[in-house]
Backbone as JSON Lines, residues from 0, in Angstrom:
{"i":0,"aa":"X","n":[-56.39,-40.36,8.92],"ca":[-56.27,-38.95,9.19],"c":[-55.19,-38.69,10.25]}
{"i":1,"aa":"X","n":[-55.22,-39.5,11.3],"ca":[-54.23,-39.34,12.36],"c":[-52.83,-39.67,11.84]}
{"i":2,"aa":"X","n":[-52.75,-40.62,10.91],"ca":[-51.46,-40.99,10.33],"c":[-50.87,-39.84,9.54]}
{"i":3,"aa":"X","n":[-51.7,-39.14,8.8],"ca":[-51.23,-37.98,8.02],"c":[-50.75,-36.89,8.96]}
{"i":4,"aa":"X","n":[-51.46,-36.67,10.05],"ca":[-51.06,-35.65,11.03],"c":[-49.72,-36.03,11.66]}
{"i":5,"aa":"X","n":[-49.52,-37.3,11.96],"ca":[-48.25,-37.75,12.54],"c":[-47.1,-37.54,11.56]}
{"i":6,"aa":"X","n":[-47.35,-37.8,10.26],"ca":[-46.31,-37.6,9.26],"c":[-45.92,-36.13,9.16]}
{"i":7,"aa":"X","n":[-46.9,-35.24,9.25],"ca":[-46.61,-33.82,9.2],"c":[-45.79,-33.38,10.4]}
{"i":8,"aa":"X","n":[-46.11,-33.91,11.57],"ca":[-45.33,-33.6,12.78],"c":[-43.9,-34.08,12.61]}
{"i":9,"aa":"X","n":[-43.72,-35.28,12.06],"ca":[-42.38,-35.81,11.83],"c":[-41.6,-34.93,10.87]}
{"i":10,"aa":"X","n":[-42.28,-34.42,9.82],"ca":[-41.61,-33.55,8.86],"c":[-41.14,-32.27,9.52]}
{"i":11,"aa":"X","n":[-41.94,-31.73,10.43],"ca":[-41.57,-30.5,11.11],"c":[-40.4,-30.71,12.07]}
{"i":12,"aa":"X","n":[-40.28,-31.88,12.62],"ca":[-39.23,-32.16,13.6],"c":[-37.85,-32.32,12.97]}
{"i":13,"aa":"X","n":[-37.81,-32.64,11.7],"ca":[-36.51,-32.81,11.05],"c":[-35.8,-31.47,10.96]}
{"i":14,"aa":"X","n":[-34.55,-31.46,11.31],"ca":[-33.78,-30.23,11.23],"c":[-33.24,-30.04,9.83]}
{"i":15,"aa":"X","n":[-33.28,-28.83,9.32],"ca":[-32.71,-28.59,8.0],"c":[-31.2,-28.71,8.05]}
{"i":16,"aa":"X","n":[-30.59,-28.92,6.91],"ca":[-29.12,-28.99,6.85],"c":[-28.56,-27.66,7.32]}
{"i":17,"aa":"X","n":[-27.45,-27.71,8.05],"ca":[-26.86,-26.49,8.58],"c":[-26.47,-25.53,7.47]}
{"i":18,"aa":"X","n":[-25.68,-25.99,6.56],"ca":[-25.26,-25.17,5.43],"c":[-25.21,-26.04,4.18]}
{"i":19,"aa":"X","n":[-25.58,-25.48,3.04],"ca":[-25.41,-26.25,1.81],"c":[-23.92,-26.52,1.55]}
{"i":20,"aa":"X","n":[-23.66,-27.47,0.68],"ca":[-22.28,-27.89,0.41],"c":[-21.41,-26.75,-0.1]}
{"i":21,"aa":"X","n":[-21.94,-25.88,-0.95],"ca":[-21.16,-24.77,-1.49],"c":[-20.74,-23.82,-0.37]}
{"i":22,"aa":"X","n":[-21.63,-23.58,0.57],"ca":[-21.29,-22.68,1.68],"c":[-20.24,-23.31,2.59]}
{"i":23,"aa":"X","n":[-20.28,-24.63,2.77],"ca":[-19.25,-25.31,3.54],"c":[-17.89,-25.16,2.86]}
{"i":24,"aa":"X","n":[-17.88,-25.26,1.54],"ca":[-16.62,-25.11,0.8],"c":[-16.07,-23.7,0.97]}
{"i":25,"aa":"X","n":[-16.92,-22.7,0.86],"ca":[-16.48,-21.31,1.03],"c":[-15.98,-21.09,2.46]}
{"i":26,"aa":"X","n":[-16.71,-21.62,3.42],"ca":[-16.3,-21.5,4.82],"c":[-14.94,-22.17,5.05]}
{"i":27,"aa":"X","n":[-14.75,-23.34,4.48],"ca":[-13.48,-24.04,4.62],"c":[-12.33,-23.25,4.01]}
{"i":28,"aa":"X","n":[-12.55,-22.7,2.82],"ca":[-11.5,-21.88,2.18],"c":[-11.2,-20.63,3.0]}
{"i":29,"aa":"X","n":[-12.23,-20.04,3.58],"ca":[-12.03,-18.87,4.41],"c":[-11.23,-19.2,5.67]}
{"i":30,"aa":"X","n":[-11.52,-20.34,6.28],"ca":[-10.76,-20.77,7.46],"c":[-9.31,-21.02,7.1]}
{"i":31,"aa":"X","n":[-9.06,-21.66,5.97],"ca":[-7.69,-21.91,5.53],"c":[-6.96,-20.6,5.26]}
{"i":32,"aa":"X","n":[-7.65,-19.65,4.63],"ca":[-7.05,-18.36,4.32],"c":[-6.68,-17.6,5.6]}
{"i":33,"aa":"X","n":[-7.58,-17.54,6.55],"ca":[-7.33,-16.83,7.81],"c":[-6.22,-17.53,8.61]}
{"i":34,"aa":"X","n":[-6.25,-18.85,8.63],"ca":[-5.2,-19.6,9.34],"c":[-3.84,-19.35,8.68]}
{"i":35,"aa":"X","n":[-3.82,-19.32,7.36],"ca":[-2.56,-19.03,6.67],"c":[-2.03,-17.65,6.99]}
{"i":36,"aa":"X","n":[-2.91,-16.66,7.0],"ca":[-2.49,-15.31,7.36],"c":[-2.05,-15.22,8.82]}
{"i":37,"aa":"X","n":[-2.65,-16.01,9.68],"ca":[-2.31,-15.97,11.09],"c":[-0.97,-16.65,11.38]}
{"i":38,"aa":"X","n":[-0.71,-17.76,10.71],"ca":[0.48,-18.52,11.02],"c":[1.68,-18.18,10.15]}
{"i":39,"aa":"X","n":[1.49,-17.42,9.09],"ca":[2.61,-17.07,8.2],"c":[3.72,-16.3,8.93]}
{"i":40,"aa":"X","n":[3.41,-15.28,9.72],"ca":[4.5,-14.59,10.43],"c":[5.21,-15.49,11.43]}
{"i":41,"aa":"X","n":[4.46,-16.36,12.1],"ca":[5.08,-17.27,13.06],"c":[6.0,-18.27,12.36]}
{"i":42,"aa":"X","n":[5.56,-18.75,11.21],"ca":[6.38,-19.66,10.43],"c":[7.66,-18.98,9.95]}
{"i":43,"aa":"X","n":[7.52,-17.73,9.49],"ca":[8.69,-16.97,9.04],"c":[9.68,-16.76,10.19]}
{"i":44,"aa":"X","n":[9.17,-16.46,11.37],"ca":[10.02,-16.28,12.54],"c":[10.74,-17.57,12.9]}
{"i":45,"aa":"X","n":[10.04,-18.69,12.84],"ca":[10.66,-19.99,13.16],"c":[11.73,-20.34,12.13]}
{"i":46,"aa":"X","n":[11.47,-20.09,10.87],"ca":[12.48,-20.37,9.84],"c":[13.71,-19.51,10.04]}
{"i":47,"aa":"X","n":[13.5,-18.23,10.36],"ca":[14.63,-17.34,10.59],"c":[15.44,-17.76,11.81]}
{"i":48,"aa":"X","n":[14.76,-18.28,12.84],"ca":[15.47,-18.72,14.04],"c":[16.27,-19.98,13.79]}
{"i":49,"aa":"X","n":[15.7,-20.91,13.04],"ca":[16.38,-22.2,12.8],"c":[17.46,-22.07,11.74]}
{"i":50,"aa":"X","n":[17.2,-21.26,10.73],"ca":[18.15,-21.11,9.62],"c":[18.45,-19.63,9.4]}
{"i":51,"aa":"X","n":[19.3,-19.03,10.26],"ca":[19.55,-17.59,10.13],"c":[20.27,-17.21,8.84]}
{"i":52,"aa":"X","n":[21.12,-18.06,8.34],"ca":[21.87,-17.77,7.12],"c":[21.37,-18.56,5.92]}
{"i":53,"aa":"X","n":[20.19,-19.11,6.02],"ca":[19.62,-19.89,4.93],"c":[19.87,-21.39,5.08]}
{"i":54,"aa":"X","n":[20.79,-21.78,5.94],"ca":[21.08,-23.19,6.2],"c":[20.66,-23.52,7.64]}
{"i":55,"aa":"X","n":[20.1,-24.7,7.83],"ca":[19.64,-25.09,9.16],"c":[20.83,-25.24,10.09]}
{"i":56,"aa":"X","n":[20.76,-24.54,11.24],"ca":[21.84,-24.56,12.22],"c":[21.23,-24.77,13.6]}
{"i":57,"aa":"X","n":[21.01,-26.04,13.98],"ca":[20.4,-26.35,15.26],"c":[21.32,-26.03,16.43]}
{"i":58,"aa":"X","n":[22.61,-26.07,16.2],"ca":[23.56,-25.71,17.25],"c":[23.38,-24.27,17.69]}
{"i":59,"aa":"X","n":[23.13,-23.4,16.72],"ca":[22.89,-21.99,17.02],"c":[21.61,-21.82,17.83]}
{"i":60,"aa":"X","n":[20.57,-22.58,17.49],"ca":[19.3,-22.51,18.21],"c":[19.49,-22.98,19.65]}
{"i":61,"aa":"X","n":[20.17,-24.11,19.84],"ca":[20.42,-24.63,21.19],"c":[21.24,-23.64,21.99]}
{"i":62,"aa":"X","n":[22.24,-23.06,21.37],"ca":[23.08,-22.06,22.04],"c":[22.25,-20.86,22.5]}
{"i":63,"aa":"X","n":[21.34,-20.4,21.65],"ca":[20.49,-19.27,22.02],"c":[19.52,-19.62,23.14]}
{"i":64,"aa":"X","n":[18.92,-20.8,23.06],"ca":[17.92,-21.19,24.05],"c":[18.51,-21.43,25.44]}
{"i":65,"aa":"X","n":[19.77,-21.78,25.54],"ca":[20.37,-22.07,26.83],"c":[21.1,-20.88,27.44]}
{"i":66,"aa":"X","n":[20.94,-19.71,26.85],"ca":[21.53,-18.52,27.46],"c":[20.77,-18.17,28.74]}
{"i":67,"aa":"X","n":[21.49,-17.59,29.69],"ca":[20.89,-17.27,30.98],"c":[19.71,-16.31,30.83]}
{"i":68,"aa":"X","n":[19.81,-15.32,29.95],"ca":[18.74,-14.35,29.77],"c":[17.48,-15.01,29.22]}
{"i":69,"aa":"X","n":[17.64,-15.93,28.3],"ca":[16.48,-16.62,27.71],"c":[15.81,-17.5,28.74]}
{"i":70,"aa":"X","n":[16.61,-18.23,29.53],"ca":[16.04,-19.09,30.57],"c":[15.33,-18.26,31.64]}
{"i":71,"aa":"X","n":[15.92,-17.12,32.01],"ca":[15.28,-16.25,33.0],"c":[13.97,-15.69,32.46]}
{"i":72,"aa":"X","n":[13.99,-15.23,31.22],"ca":[12.76,-14.69,30.61],"c":[11.69,-15.76,30.49]}
{"i":73,"aa":"X","n":[12.07,-16.97,30.12],"ca":[11.1,-18.07,29.99],"c":[10.52,-18.43,31.35]}
{"i":74,"aa":"X","n":[11.36,-18.51,32.36],"ca":[10.89,-18.83,33.71],"c":[9.95,-17.74,34.22]}
{"i":75,"aa":"X","n":[10.33,-16.48,34.03],"ca":[9.48,-15.38,34.47],"c":[8.13,-15.38,33.75]}
{"i":76,"aa":"X","n":[8.15,-15.68,32.46],"ca":[6.92,-15.73,31.68],"c":[5.99,-16.82,32.21]}
{"i":77,"aa":"X","n":[6.54,-18.0,32.49],"ca":[5.73,-19.09,33.0],"c":[5.18,-18.8,34.39]}
{"i":78,"aa":"X","n":[5.99,-18.17,35.24],"ca":[5.54,-17.82,36.59],"c":[4.41,-16.8,36.53]}
{"i":79,"aa":"X","n":[4.59,-15.76,35.71],"ca":[3.54,-14.74,35.59],"c":[2.27,-15.35,35.0]}
{"i":80,"aa":"X","n":[2.4,-16.21,34.0],"ca":[1.23,-16.84,33.41],"c":[0.49,-17.71,34.43]}
{"i":81,"aa":"X","n":[1.22,-18.48,35.21],"ca":[0.6,-19.34,36.21],"c":[-0.08,-18.53,37.3]}
{"i":82,"aa":"X","n":[0.61,-17.52,37.83],"ca":[0.03,-16.71,38.9],"c":[-1.16,-15.89,38.42]}
{"i":83,"aa":"X","n":[-1.08,-15.34,37.21],"ca":[-2.22,-14.57,36.71],"c":[-3.42,-15.48,36.42]}
{"i":84,"aa":"X","n":[-3.17,-16.7,35.99],"ca":[-4.25,-17.65,35.78],"c":[-4.93,-18.01,37.09]}
{"i":85,"aa":"X","n":[-4.13,-18.26,38.11],"ca":[-4.7,-18.59,39.42],"c":[-5.49,-17.41,39.99]}
{"i":86,"aa":"X","n":[-4.93,-16.2,39.88],"ca":[-5.63,-15.02,40.38],"c":[-6.94,-14.79,39.62]}
{"i":87,"aa":"X","n":[-6.9,-14.94,38.3],"ca":[-8.11,-14.76,37.5],"c":[-9.15,-15.81,37.84]}
{"i":88,"aa":"X","n":[-8.71,-17.02,38.1],"ca":[-9.64,-18.09,38.45],"c":[-10.31,-17.8,39.79]}
{"i":89,"aa":"X","n":[-9.55,-17.37,40.77],"ca":[-10.11,-17.08,42.09],"c":[-11.07,-15.89,42.01]}
{"i":90,"aa":"X","n":[-10.62,-14.8,41.4],"ca":[-11.47,-13.62,41.28],"c":[-12.71,-13.89,40.43]}
{"i":91,"aa":"X","n":[-12.55,-14.63,39.34],"ca":[-13.69,-14.97,38.49],"c":[-14.7,-15.85,39.2]}
{"i":92,"aa":"X","n":[-14.22,-16.78,40.0],"ca":[-15.12,-17.66,40.75],"c":[-15.91,-16.85,41.78]}
{"i":93,"aa":"X","n":[-15.22,-15.95,42.48],"ca":[-15.9,-15.11,43.47],"c":[-16.92,-14.21,42.77]}
{"i":94,"aa":"X","n":[-16.53,-13.59,41.66],"ca":[-17.45,-12.71,40.93],"c":[-18.65,-13.48,40.41]}
{"i":95,"aa":"X","n":[-18.42,-14.69,39.89],"ca":[-19.54,-15.5,39.37],"c":[-20.48,-15.91,40.5]}
{"i":96,"aa":"X","n":[-19.91,-16.28,41.64],"ca":[-20.75,-16.66,42.78],"c":[-21.57,-15.46,43.26]}
{"i":97,"aa":"X","n":[-20.94,-14.29,43.35],"ca":[-21.67,-13.09,43.77],"c":[-22.79,-12.75,42.79]}
{"i":98,"aa":"X","n":[-22.5,-12.91,41.51],"ca":[-23.49,-12.54,40.49],"c":[-24.66,-13.5,40.48]}
{"i":99,"aa":"X","n":[-24.41,-14.78,40.59],"ca":[-25.46,-15.78,40.44],"c":[-26.21,-16.04,41.75]}
{"i":100,"aa":"X","n":[-25.48,-16.09,42.85],"ca":[-26.09,-16.54,44.09],"c":[-26.68,-15.42,44.95]}
{"i":101,"aa":"X","n":[-26.38,-14.16,44.64],"ca":[-26.89,-13.07,45.47],"c":[-27.82,-12.19,44.65]}
{"i":102,"aa":"X","n":[-28.62,-11.42,45.38],"ca":[-29.5,-10.45,44.73],"c":[-28.9,-9.07,44.95]}
{"i":103,"aa":"X","n":[-27.82,-8.8,44.25],"ca":[-27.09,-7.56,44.47],"c":[-27.65,-6.43,43.61]}
{"i":104,"aa":"X","n":[-27.42,-5.2,44.06],"ca":[-27.82,-4.04,43.28],"c":[-26.86,-3.85,42.13]}
{"i":105,"aa":"X","n":[-27.33,-3.22,41.09],"ca":[-26.51,-2.89,39.92],"c":[-25.84,-4.12,39.31]}
{"i":106,"aa":"X","n":[-26.57,-5.22,39.3],"ca":[-26.02,-6.46,38.74],"c":[-25.64,-6.29,37.27]}
{"i":107,"aa":"X","n":[-26.44,-5.56,36.51],"ca":[-26.14,-5.34,35.1],"c":[-24.84,-4.58,34.93]}
{"i":108,"aa":"X","n":[-24.63,-3.55,35.72],"ca":[-23.38,-2.78,35.65],"c":[-22.19,-3.64,36.06]}
{"i":109,"aa":"X","n":[-22.39,-4.48,37.06],"ca":[-21.34,-5.39,37.53],"c":[-20.91,-6.35,36.41]}
{"i":110,"aa":"X","n":[-21.88,-6.95,35.75],"ca":[-21.59,-7.86,34.65],"c":[-20.92,-7.11,33.5]}
{"i":111,"aa":"X","n":[-21.42,-5.89,33.2],"ca":[-20.83,-5.09,32.13],"c":[-19.37,-4.76,32.44]}
{"i":112,"aa":"X","n":[-19.07,-4.45,33.69],"ca":[-17.7,-4.13,34.07],"c":[-16.77,-5.33,33.87]}
{"i":113,"aa":"X","n":[-17.27,-6.52,34.06],"ca":[-16.43,-7.7,33.85],"c":[-16.29,-8.06,32.38]}
{"i":114,"aa":"X","n":[-17.29,-7.71,31.57],"ca":[-17.25,-8.04,30.15],"c":[-16.52,-6.97,29.34]}
{"i":115,"aa":"X","n":[-16.45,-5.75,29.86],"ca":[-15.87,-4.63,29.13],"c":[-14.44,-4.89,28.63]}
{"i":116,"aa":"X","n":[-13.54,-5.46,29.44],"ca":[-12.19,-5.72,28.91],"c":[-12.18,-6.69,27.72]}
{"i":117,"aa":"X","n":[-13.18,-7.55,27.61],"ca":[-13.24,-8.47,26.49],"c":[-13.67,-7.78,25.21]}
{"i":118,"aa":"X","n":[-14.32,-6.62,25.34],"ca":[-14.79,-5.9,24.16],"c":[-13.68,-5.06,23.52]}
{"i":119,"aa":"X","n":[-12.66,-4.74,24.28],"ca":[-11.57,-3.93,23.76],"c":[-10.5,-4.86,23.2]}
{"i":120,"aa":"X","n":[-10.1,-4.7,21.95],"ca":[-9.09,-5.58,21.37],"c":[-7.76,-5.48,22.14]}
{"i":121,"aa":"X","n":[-7.05,-6.57,22.3],"ca":[-5.79,-6.54,23.03],"c":[-4.76,-5.59,22.42]}
{"i":122,"aa":"X","n":[-4.79,-5.41,21.1],"ca":[-3.83,-4.5,20.47],"c":[-4.06,-3.07,20.93]}
{"i":123,"aa":"X","n":[-5.32,-2.67,21.07],"ca":[-5.64,-1.31,21.52],"c":[-5.17,-1.12,22.96]}
{"i":124,"aa":"X","n":[-5.39,-2.12,23.79],"ca":[-4.95,-2.05,25.18],"c":[-3.43,-1.95,25.25]}
{"i":125,"aa":"X","n":[-2.74,-2.74,24.45],"ca":[-1.27,-2.71,24.44],"c":[-0.75,-1.35,23.97]}
{"i":126,"aa":"X","n":[-1.37,-0.79,22.94],"ca":[-0.95,0.53,22.46],"c":[-1.19,1.6,23.52]}
{"i":127,"aa":"X","n":[-2.33,1.52,24.19],"ca":[-2.63,2.51,25.23],"c":[-1.65,2.4,26.39]}
{"i":128,"aa":"X","n":[-1.37,1.2,26.82],"ca":[-0.4,1.02,27.91],"c":[0.99,1.45,27.48]}
{"i":129,"aa":"X","n":[1.35,1.12,26.25],"ca":[2.67,1.52,25.75],"c":[2.8,3.03,25.65]}
{"i":130,"aa":"X","n":[1.76,3.7,25.2],"ca":[1.8,5.16,25.08],"c":[1.83,5.81,26.45]}
{"i":131,"aa":"X","n":[1.17,5.21,27.4],"ca":[1.12,5.8,28.74],"c":[2.37,5.59,29.56]}
{"i":132,"aa":"X","n":[2.97,4.43,29.44],"ca":[4.09,4.11,30.31],"c":[5.46,4.24,29.65]}
{"i":133,"aa":"X","n":[5.53,4.08,28.35],"ca":[6.82,4.13,27.68],"c":[6.77,5.19,26.59]}
{"i":134,"aa":"X","n":[7.18,6.39,26.97],"ca":[7.12,7.51,26.04],"c":[8.22,7.39,25.0]}
{"i":135,"aa":"X","n":[8.02,8.07,23.88],"ca":[9.01,8.05,22.81],"c":[10.27,8.79,23.24]}
{"i":136,"aa":"X","n":[10.1,9.92,23.91],"ca":[11.24,10.7,24.37],"c":[11.42,10.48,25.86]}
{"i":137,"aa":"X","n":[12.65,10.26,26.32],"ca":[12.88,10.05,27.75],"c":[12.4,11.23,28.56]}
{"i":138,"aa":"X","n":[11.67,10.96,29.63],"ca":[11.22,11.99,30.54],"c":[9.9,12.64,30.15]}
{"i":139,"aa":"X","n":[9.23,12.18,29.07],"ca":[8.01,12.86,28.63],"c":[6.72,12.12,28.98]}
{"i":140,"aa":"X","n":[6.8,10.98,29.64],"ca":[5.59,10.24,30.01],"c":[5.6,9.93,31.49]}
{"i":141,"aa":"X","n":[4.54,9.26,31.99],"ca":[4.51,8.91,33.41],"c":[5.7,8.08,33.83]}
{"i":142,"aa":"X","n":[6.15,7.19,32.97],"ca":[7.31,6.37,33.27],"c":[8.46,6.72,32.32]}
{"i":143,"aa":"X","n":[8.45,7.96,31.84],"ca":[9.44,8.38,30.86],"c":[10.87,8.32,31.35]}
{"i":144,"aa":"X","n":[11.05,8.48,32.65],"ca":[12.42,8.44,33.18],"c":[13.0,7.03,33.1]}
{"i":145,"aa":"X","n":[12.12,6.02,32.97],"ca":[12.6,4.64,32.87],"c":[12.87,4.24,31.43]}
{"i":146,"aa":"X","n":[12.46,5.06,30.47],"ca":[12.58,4.7,29.05],"c":[13.99,4.82,28.52]}
{"i":147,"aa":"X","n":[14.85,5.55,29.2],"ca":[16.21,5.73,28.69],"c":[17.16,4.65,29.11]}
């Protein structure tokens, strides 16, 4: 009797398969499809950069990459990325410590305020910032005088 009970417990402990094989195949095809849609524009851009006239011209690519404006833009991008990462890490660590280690008021609102930017898609944020700071007509937005 005890042996039968042990066998039943063992049966309950076994985890079911995550997904049947057909669902894995559909999931795999979906991942390939989304990856293809995601990387197709990037691939097209790379092909256009390497072969502007249909023939591969690496000399043209090297010439473009070593221009002063490209090097300045690349350096500025890396500096901004590094500094914003460090700032986010410091502020995030302080916010996490305050949230976890203290018994602060309005903790739920505090956490919501930190999660809210993650809920808004980056494209919407970019459009909003673009509409606010860079108007279509010079002089018609907050930074419209800089648009011309």
